[in-house]
Legacy VTK file of the C-alpha trace (Angstrom):
# vtk DataFile Version 3.0
C-alpha trace
ASCII
DATASET POLYDATA
POINTS 438 float
0.158 -0.152 -0.026
1.666 4.292 -0.798
1.380 5.902 2.017
1.512 9.752 1.298
2.623 11.256 4.822
5.237 13.497 5.645
8.383 13.822 7.018
7.355 16.379 9.525
4.590 13.349 10.681
6.812 10.263 10.486
8.985 12.475 12.659
6.713 10.854 15.149
7.513 7.079 16.458
3.429 6.172 16.086
3.114 7.019 12.631
6.477 6.244 11.429
4.947 2.984 13.169
1.605 3.158 11.322
3.221 4.215 8.474
5.639 0.733 8.418
2.580 -1.200 8.887
0.506 0.378 6.167
2.598 -0.638 3.433
3.032 -3.682 3.954
-0.757 -4.547 3.739
-0.933 -5.579 -0.673
-4.856 -5.331 -0.558
-4.982 -9.115 -0.525
-8.381 -9.373 1.591
-7.954 -13.054 2.986
-8.428 -11.126 6.397
-11.766 -10.372 5.417
-12.982 -14.085 5.408
-11.982 -14.175 9.783
-12.619 -11.224 10.730
-15.870 -11.862 13.034
-17.625 -8.461 12.092
-16.943 -9.017 8.761
-18.716 -12.112 8.755
-21.414 -10.959 10.680
-22.540 -7.669 9.472
-20.844 -7.866 5.620
-20.018 -4.234 5.535
-16.373 -3.800 4.182
-15.528 -0.898 6.309
-15.790 -3.497 9.096
-13.451 -5.462 7.858
-9.639 -4.900 8.371
-8.665 -4.104 5.123
-11.667 -1.586 5.280
-10.298 -0.270 8.348
-6.948 0.620 7.224
-8.352 2.521 4.699
-9.931 4.384 6.752
-6.397 4.357 9.469
-4.373 5.606 6.661
-6.804 8.218 5.226
-6.848 9.625 8.643
-3.474 9.336 10.076
-2.381 11.044 6.676
-4.660 13.587 6.579
-3.572 14.742 10.371
-7.693 16.077 10.896
-9.751 14.746 13.113
-11.348 11.666 13.505
-14.395 11.137 12.539
-17.608 10.508 13.129
-17.486 7.111 10.080
-14.038 5.576 11.509
-15.013 6.180 14.972
-17.930 4.486 14.515
-15.797 1.355 12.356
-12.485 1.038 14.617
-15.036 0.930 17.322
-16.497 -2.589 16.741
-13.139 -4.336 16.264
-12.806 -6.670 18.448
-9.002 -6.479 18.259
-9.412 -10.440 17.768
-6.403 -10.496 15.963
-7.685 -12.830 13.333
-6.662 -10.923 11.429
-3.295 -10.849 12.325
-3.217 -14.661 12.034
-4.316 -15.469 7.961
-2.677 -12.071 6.797
0.420 -13.541 4.083
2.217 -10.719 4.562
2.812 -9.446 7.793
0.455 -6.938 8.639
1.045 -6.493 12.197
-2.153 -4.599 12.712
-2.169 -4.465 16.489
0.115 -2.046 16.245
-2.030 -0.427 14.020
-5.491 0.065 15.298
-3.837 0.344 18.575
-2.073 4.014 17.401
-5.908 4.810 15.728
-7.487 4.211 18.757
-5.374 6.731 20.196
-5.299 9.059 18.414
-9.409 8.809 18.420
-9.137 9.139 21.795
-7.163 12.412 21.675
-8.812 13.901 18.337
-12.905 13.043 18.813
-15.063 14.490 20.756
-17.680 11.634 21.872
-21.243 11.818 23.067
-21.234 12.341 26.687
-23.391 9.203 27.274
-20.538 6.917 25.871
-17.246 9.406 27.129
-19.083 8.595 30.664
-19.028 5.035 30.237
-15.223 4.936 29.177
-14.259 7.159 32.464
-16.189 4.893 34.501
-14.611 1.813 33.273
-12.024 3.158 33.399
-11.850 3.840 37.249
-12.874 0.545 37.936
-12.055 -2.191 36.119
-8.159 -2.164 36.617
-9.168 -1.589 40.504
-9.888 -4.712 42.171
-11.053 -3.348 44.883
-13.341 -0.702 42.946
-14.754 -3.398 40.835
-15.567 -5.541 44.089
-17.385 -2.812 45.075
-19.384 -1.930 41.712
-19.693 -5.699 41.509
-21.557 -5.528 44.606
-23.976 -2.379 43.880
-24.486 -4.373 40.894
-25.276 -7.784 42.056
-28.626 -5.851 43.881
-29.712 -4.161 40.893
-29.337 -7.827 38.445
-33.076 -8.993 38.758
-34.026 -5.203 37.126
-31.636 -5.627 34.125
-34.346 -6.562 31.464
-36.864 -3.381 32.552
-33.729 -0.572 31.671
-36.231 0.708 29.565
-35.094 2.191 25.635
-33.608 0.089 22.660
-30.755 2.496 22.397
-27.345 1.994 22.794
-27.102 3.742 26.322
-30.133 1.293 27.638
-28.048 -1.613 25.800
-25.409 -1.306 27.051
-27.107 -0.842 31.107
-28.401 -4.248 30.816
-25.506 -6.139 29.148
-23.739 -4.754 32.167
-25.548 -5.923 34.186
-26.524 -9.162 32.938
-22.376 -9.930 33.138
-22.741 -9.236 36.951
-21.675 -12.854 38.559
-24.886 -14.612 41.111
-22.262 -13.829 43.543
-18.673 -12.116 44.166
-16.415 -14.496 45.698
-14.609 -13.184 49.210
-10.599 -12.106 48.425
-7.849 -14.691 48.699
-5.233 -14.309 50.723
-2.657 -15.728 48.807
-2.936 -12.833 46.279
-0.711 -10.272 48.914
2.385 -9.861 48.227
4.612 -12.305 49.059
6.611 -15.448 48.134
4.960 -19.179 48.149
8.241 -21.288 48.553
7.791 -25.230 46.388
7.900 -28.317 47.459
11.322 -30.119 47.784
14.019 -29.210 45.861
13.390 -25.281 44.450
13.765 -25.838 40.624
12.879 -22.377 39.103
11.616 -18.740 40.853
8.783 -16.643 38.981
6.967 -14.137 39.250
3.485 -14.044 38.717
0.705 -11.018 37.501
-2.132 -11.431 40.240
-4.439 -9.051 37.354
-7.411 -6.774 38.377
-10.506 -8.233 36.951
-9.624 -11.643 37.433
-8.546 -11.630 40.721
-11.936 -10.462 41.819
-14.205 -12.350 39.368
-12.514 -15.757 40.276
-9.551 -15.382 42.463
-10.075 -19.472 42.012
-7.794 -19.239 38.989
-4.721 -17.688 40.798
-4.731 -20.124 43.498
-4.982 -22.724 41.124
-2.069 -21.190 39.639
0.294 -20.523 42.358
-0.904 -24.150 43.882
0.278 -25.796 40.943
3.719 -24.173 40.195
4.099 -24.699 43.670
3.788 -28.392 43.420
6.109 -28.831 40.516
8.858 -27.060 42.524
8.289 -23.639 41.034
8.462 -20.295 43.726
5.896 -18.183 43.099
6.523 -14.487 44.002
3.617 -12.183 44.671
5.363 -8.860 44.134
4.194 -5.035 45.707
3.880 -2.957 43.526
2.110 -4.817 40.338
-0.940 -4.533 38.979
-3.443 -4.489 36.302
-0.808 -5.062 32.683
-2.717 -1.637 31.427
-4.767 -3.585 28.273
-8.411 -2.562 29.021
-6.808 1.346 29.645
-4.261 0.621 26.031
-7.730 -0.751 23.663
-9.216 2.233 24.346
-6.712 4.521 23.613
-6.421 5.884 27.191
-2.573 5.808 26.522
-1.579 7.599 29.627
-3.225 6.005 32.543
-2.180 2.751 30.222
1.517 3.810 30.391
1.440 4.885 34.577
-0.301 1.065 34.860
2.791 -0.869 32.754
5.164 1.175 34.135
4.964 0.034 37.830
4.479 -3.501 36.525
8.255 -3.185 35.049
9.439 -1.262 37.551
8.000 -4.455 40.776
8.783 -7.129 38.725
12.836 -5.337 37.634
13.210 -4.678 41.365
12.350 -8.713 41.758
14.858 -9.202 38.234
17.654 -7.236 39.633
17.157 -9.297 42.919
17.381 -13.160 43.927
16.288 -12.916 39.350
12.766 -14.647 38.035
12.857 -17.605 35.384
9.575 -16.003 33.051
6.448 -13.584 34.470
3.946 -16.041 34.714
0.074 -14.382 33.052
-2.620 -16.705 33.469
-5.208 -14.499 31.604
-3.812 -14.316 27.968
-5.406 -11.059 27.668
-2.958 -9.943 29.692
-0.387 -11.897 28.488
-0.749 -10.530 24.574
0.190 -6.844 26.470
2.569 -7.473 28.544
4.517 -9.679 25.590
4.185 -6.347 24.151
5.715 -3.784 26.823
8.655 -3.655 24.866
7.041 -1.736 22.030
5.238 0.165 24.078
7.898 1.525 26.000
10.283 1.823 23.062
10.596 5.300 23.306
10.600 6.015 26.960
13.591 5.765 29.264
12.125 2.401 30.216
12.567 0.797 27.127
15.260 -1.940 27.856
13.204 -2.476 31.405
10.178 -2.814 29.638
11.645 -5.365 26.628
13.110 -7.395 29.576
9.667 -8.334 31.608
8.713 -8.569 28.098
10.503 -11.099 27.113
10.405 -12.582 30.476
6.699 -12.355 30.244
4.966 -16.407 29.760
1.914 -17.447 29.650
0.739 -20.417 32.495
0.535 -23.430 29.818
4.050 -21.823 28.464
5.264 -22.753 31.677
3.521 -25.680 32.693
5.063 -27.192 29.378
8.583 -25.876 29.899
8.897 -27.338 33.809
7.034 -30.148 32.734
3.922 -30.810 33.608
2.860 -33.946 35.083
-1.066 -35.294 36.384
-1.068 -37.800 39.784
-4.475 -38.780 38.966
-6.553 -40.882 36.470
-7.402 -39.822 33.911
-11.049 -38.492 34.866
-13.009 -38.953 31.560
-14.008 -36.148 31.034
-14.900 -34.544 27.565
-13.537 -30.877 27.279
-14.339 -28.435 24.487
-10.842 -26.139 24.259
-12.229 -22.222 23.392
-8.552 -20.893 21.958
-9.023 -17.288 23.509
-8.825 -15.200 20.212
-5.306 -13.404 22.290
-3.917 -16.638 23.469
-3.861 -18.342 19.428
-3.532 -14.861 17.407
-2.010 -12.622 20.069
0.456 -15.087 22.033
0.635 -17.845 18.333
-0.045 -19.889 21.204
-1.976 -24.020 20.066
-0.579 -26.370 21.189
0.162 -26.353 24.481
-3.328 -26.032 26.225
-4.198 -28.538 24.119
-1.872 -30.914 25.004
-1.944 -30.853 28.829
-4.986 -31.122 28.444
-4.689 -34.384 26.998
-1.611 -35.489 29.174
-3.968 -34.515 32.497
-6.269 -37.490 30.746
-9.452 -34.885 29.512
-11.198 -35.823 26.572
-10.524 -32.671 24.075
-12.822 -31.223 21.313
-12.139 -28.688 19.589
-15.264 -26.322 18.841
-16.312 -25.421 14.293
-15.371 -21.368 13.662
-12.593 -22.264 17.159
-10.800 -18.565 14.705
-13.694 -16.899 15.642
-13.938 -14.822 18.308
-16.666 -14.932 21.171
-17.282 -11.728 21.260
-15.614 -10.929 24.888
-12.728 -8.918 23.865
-12.029 -6.645 27.199
-14.551 -4.257 27.660
-16.053 -5.386 23.934
-19.538 -7.076 25.352
-19.928 -3.732 27.398
-19.792 -1.104 24.463
-20.882 -3.380 21.126
-23.620 -5.731 23.327
-25.176 -6.241 19.821
-22.245 -8.303 18.357
-20.993 -9.032 21.220
-24.214 -11.289 22.245
-24.208 -12.691 18.136
-20.983 -13.752 18.410
-21.775 -15.150 22.040
-25.152 -17.262 20.666
-22.167 -18.140 17.732
-20.001 -19.689 19.773
-21.784 -21.598 22.811
-23.799 -23.181 19.757
-21.081 -24.514 18.785
-19.545 -25.595 21.684
-22.790 -27.234 22.342
-22.397 -29.154 18.747
-18.624 -30.886 20.649
-21.084 -32.760 22.908
-18.659 -31.623 26.023
-19.502 -31.060 29.663
-16.733 -28.672 30.698
-15.453 -26.051 28.369
-11.443 -24.977 28.915
-10.180 -21.744 28.491
-7.871 -19.587 29.298
-8.526 -16.258 29.857
-11.568 -14.249 32.169
-13.376 -12.466 29.461
-13.639 -16.051 27.678
-15.121 -17.583 30.651
-17.205 -14.637 31.888
-18.489 -14.352 28.314
-19.419 -18.443 27.717
-19.798 -19.753 31.464
-23.518 -17.957 31.830
-24.831 -21.231 29.438
-26.200 -24.790 30.413
-21.844 -26.075 30.206
-19.504 -24.752 33.059
-16.867 -22.804 31.983
-13.203 -22.941 34.076
-10.105 -22.031 33.286
-7.254 -24.686 31.798
-5.099 -24.550 34.072
-7.547 -25.183 37.066
-8.529 -28.576 35.472
-4.484 -29.048 34.593
-3.992 -28.486 39.080
-7.270 -30.704 39.606
-5.296 -33.843 37.226
-1.939 -32.913 39.584
-3.866 -33.031 43.488
-5.381 -30.169 43.492
-9.203 -29.627 44.832
-11.861 -29.964 41.702
-13.087 -26.967 39.998
-16.222 -25.746 42.026
-18.031 -25.298 38.243
-17.082 -28.774 37.753
-17.911 -30.775 40.854
-22.048 -28.070 40.647
-21.857 -29.675 36.941
-21.301 -33.037 37.981
-24.044 -33.320 40.556
-26.366 -31.652 38.522
-25.642 -34.512 36.647
LINES 1 439
438 0 1 2 3 4 5 6 7 8 9 10 11 12 13 14 15 16 17 18 19 20 21 22 23 24 25 26 27 28 29 30 31 32 33 34 35 36 37 38 39 40 41 42 43 44 45 46 47 48 49 50 51 52 53 54 55 56 57 58 59 60 61 62 63 64 65 66 67 68 69 70 71 72 73 74 75 76 77 78 79 80 81 82 83 84 85 86 87 88 89 90 91 92 93 94 95 96 97 98 99 100 101 102 103 104 105 106 107 108 109 110 111 112 113 114 115 116 117 118 119 120 121 122 123 124 125 126 127 128 129 130 131 132 133 134 135 136 137 138 139 140 141 142 143 144 145 146 147 148 149 150 151 152 153 154 155 156 157 158 159 160 161 162 163 164 165 166 167 168 169 170 171 172 173 174 175 176 177 178 179 180 181 182 183 184 185 186 187 188 189 190 191 192 193 194 195 196 197 198 199 200 201 202 203 204 205 206 207 208 209 210 211 212 213 214 215 216 217 218 219 220 221 222 223 224 225 226 227 228 229 230 231 232 233 234 235 236 237 238 239 240 241 242 243 244 245 246 247 248 249 250 251 252 253 254 255 256 257 258 259 260 261 262 263 264 265 266 267 268 269 270 271 272 273 274 275 276 277 278 279 280 281 282 283 284 285 286 287 288 289 290 291 292 293 294 295 296 297 298 299 300 301 302 303 304 305 306 307 308 309 310 311 312 313 314 315 316 317 318 319 320 321 322 323 324 325 326 327 328 329 330 331 332 333 334 335 336 337 338 339 340 341 342 343 344 345 346 347 348 349 350 351 352 353 354 355 356 357 358 359 360 361 362 363 364 365 366 367 368 369 370 371 372 373 374 375 376 377 378 379 380 381 382 383 384 385 386 387 388 389 390 391 392 393 394 395 396 397 398 399 400 401 402 403 404 405 406 407 408 409 410 411 412 413 414 415 416 417 418 419 420 421 422 423 424 425 426 427 428 429 430 431 432 433 434 435 436 437
């Protein structure tokens, strides 16, 4: 693709990177075949190729974003399926992230939209605030169906209330800063991202991760000062808040790396993992560039770490059939496809993959709140494909996907919870409830 950025525009590092990305696109259109919004809406502007044209014109023109550009970029899930499909290696993730930041700088959204985005940014990355919000939502949840109107604001309000869990788990003691010692001889030492929304919605995931790793002889460090990875703000175009959150994590882990050292920084929420692995790019022009690149190089999904250290089950095979849902951020963002399935099979589960496994479930961070209609259609499509596998349990590696898909007939649990169970840990509560009901 030809571009016409001026030398002055290319002096900006983000514009220079976007220019490089744009020039790799050859207009082939293969990305349209795997783009969820194009499959649903059939609009070229809701495909990666169409959005690339819109973003190019917006950035080259140097003018404020238009309503049309904002509408179609907002509909993008950032599922990154297009990056897996693209034969030319177009790094769409960095391009759309730059476009979102540019939109937030140049476009004034309607006030309800601005207010909602500010609330999400204020609440979701902070566990104490999020927990308080969920308690309030729990009381309001029964009234979701009575929220009047068909406006987008009303749809979003109903979506938020529907997503609120039936109960809010108590905070877990294991999430406080401390060192969880390895059982037996120490084979490794890792940091762990405790996350933000996940530790409120499902603390059992972090508990299973730490239990399993320490049982395998791996010391797990919960560092003081770490918090949200910054992904939620980053993908809403909130550049400065995202960088502040990421900077705190880099400082916390750098102190640990330069102290006793770390073999890896374990991430068990794949959306966060994709962002952590991108810290080097995000901070390439910042004073922390070297430290950020070092943190990014150590970031690893829990399934990568379990594979590296030789996971082995301790219980007899359960015979349970598991539908493995590949989170987009894991399969497309991090290119991790084989490890989760291989570990589940090693643990004795019958693993089945639903049709259209490359298509997003519609969660995508805050997407199921901001774009509830499209997210609902993708959710229904995904749940129908999963049901056709005949599985008893859904396994996935991302809290957003688990929240999105777990309200159906089939329980949804994190892959690491199943692996921990088969290695001597407790049976996941959702599996136990399903087995009792059956």
